[in-house]
C-alpha positions as CSV (number, residue, x, y, z in Angstrom):
1,M,0.2,-3.8,12.5
2,D,0.0,-0.2,11.1
3,V,2.0,1.8,8.6
4,K,1.5,5.6,8.5
5,G,2.0,6.9,5.0
6,I,1.6,10.1,3.1
7,Q,-2.1,11.1,3.3
8,G,-3.2,7.8,4.8
9,S,-2.3,4.6,6.5
10,I,-2.4,0.8,6.1
11,N,-3.6,-1.6,8.8
12,F,-3.2,-5.3,8.8
13,D,-5.0,-7.4,11.5
14,G,-3.8,-10.8,10.3
15,D,-6.7,-11.4,7.9
16,W,-7.8,-8.1,6.4
17,V,-5.8,-5.2,4.9
18,T,-7.4,-1.8,5.3
19,I,-6.0,1.2,3.4
20,T,-7.4,4.6,4.5
21,K,-6.5,7.6,2.4
22,G,-7.5,11.2,2.8
23,Q,-6.7,14.4,0.9
24,A,-7.1,17.9,2.0
25,G,-10.7,19.1,1.5
26,A,-12.0,15.6,0.8
27,A,-13.5,12.9,2.9
28,A,-11.2,9.9,3.7
29,T,-11.8,6.8,1.7
30,T,-11.3,3.3,3.0
31,T,-10.4,0.2,0.9
32,R,-10.6,-3.2,2.6
33,F,-9.7,-6.7,1.3
34,R,-8.6,-10.1,2.6
35,A,-4.9,-10.9,2.5
36,A,-5.9,-14.3,1.0
37,D,-7.3,-12.4,-2.0
38,V,-4.0,-10.6,-2.8
39,T,-2.6,-11.8,-6.1
40,G,0.6,-9.8,-6.1
41,T,2.4,-7.0,-4.4
42,R,4.9,-4.2,-5.3
43,F,7.2,-2.6,-2.8
44,K,9.6,0.3,-3.3
45,S,11.7,1.5,-0.4
46,A,11.8,5.2,0.2
47,T,15.1,7.1,0.0
48,T,16.2,10.5,1.2
49,F,14.9,12.1,-2.0
50,F,12.1,9.8,-3.1
51,N,9.0,8.4,-1.3
52,G,8.4,4.7,-1.3
53,Y,5.2,2.8,-1.9
54,L,3.4,-0.4,-1.2
55,Q,0.8,-1.7,-3.7
56,F,-1.5,-4.7,-3.6
57,N,-3.0,-6.4,-6.6
58,V,-6.4,-7.9,-5.9
59,P,-9.0,-9.3,-8.3
60,G,-11.0,-6.5,-9.8
61,S,-8.4,-3.8,-9.2
62,L,-7.1,-1.8,-12.0
63,V,-3.3,-2.3,-12.1
64,D,-1.6,0.6,-13.7
65,Q,0.3,0.0,-16.9
66,E,3.6,1.4,-16.0
67,G,6.5,2.4,-18.2
68,R,10.1,2.4,-17.2
69,N,10.9,4.4,-14.1
70,R,7.3,5.2,-13.5
71,R,5.4,4.7,-10.2
72,P,1.8,3.8,-9.6
73,T,-0.6,6.8,-9.5
74,A,-1.8,8.3,-6.3
75,A,-5.4,7.6,-7.3
76,D,-4.8,3.8,-6.9
77,R,-6.9,2.7,-4.0
78,H,-4.7,-0.3,-3.3
79,R,-1.5,1.6,-2.9
80,L,0.0,3.9,-0.3
81,S,3.2,6.1,-0.5
82,F,5.3,6.5,2.6
83,W,8.4,8.3,3.9
84,K,11.9,6.9,4.5
85,S,11.1,6.7,8.2
86,A,8.4,4.1,7.5
87,N,10.5,1.7,5.5
88,A,10.9,-0.9,8.3
89,E,7.2,-0.9,9.2
90,A,6.2,-1.2,5.6
91,S,8.5,-4.1,4.9
92,Q,7.2,-5.9,8.0
93,L,3.6,-5.4,7.0
94,L,4.4,-6.7,3.5
95,A,6.0,-9.8,5.0
96,A,3.0,-10.4,7.2
97,V,0.6,-10.1,4.3
98,E,2.7,-12.4,2.1
99,Q,2.8,-15.0,4.9
100,A,-1.0,-14.7,5.3
101,R,-1.5,-15.2,1.5
102,G,0.0,-18.6,1.6
């Protein structure tokens, strides 16, 4: 199961979540963790005017302290932003990870 996002993608194979992010002029970075290790998730659907995001909390990750109406930063290795066209795939991936957590 894959979700193509902005400057990266998320892959879930049933056990492992792999987030690959790349920026122009820099090498791609890959973050990999087990679905069973996920302690929490955050999901925001994309709209016509705003990108959505999918964020995973795992032990040892730095969870951003967010104020009201703020989104996680792009530097978070456990998060990926996506366009409106990927809403369905992102919500399906999140449901699969949530099921694998239990």
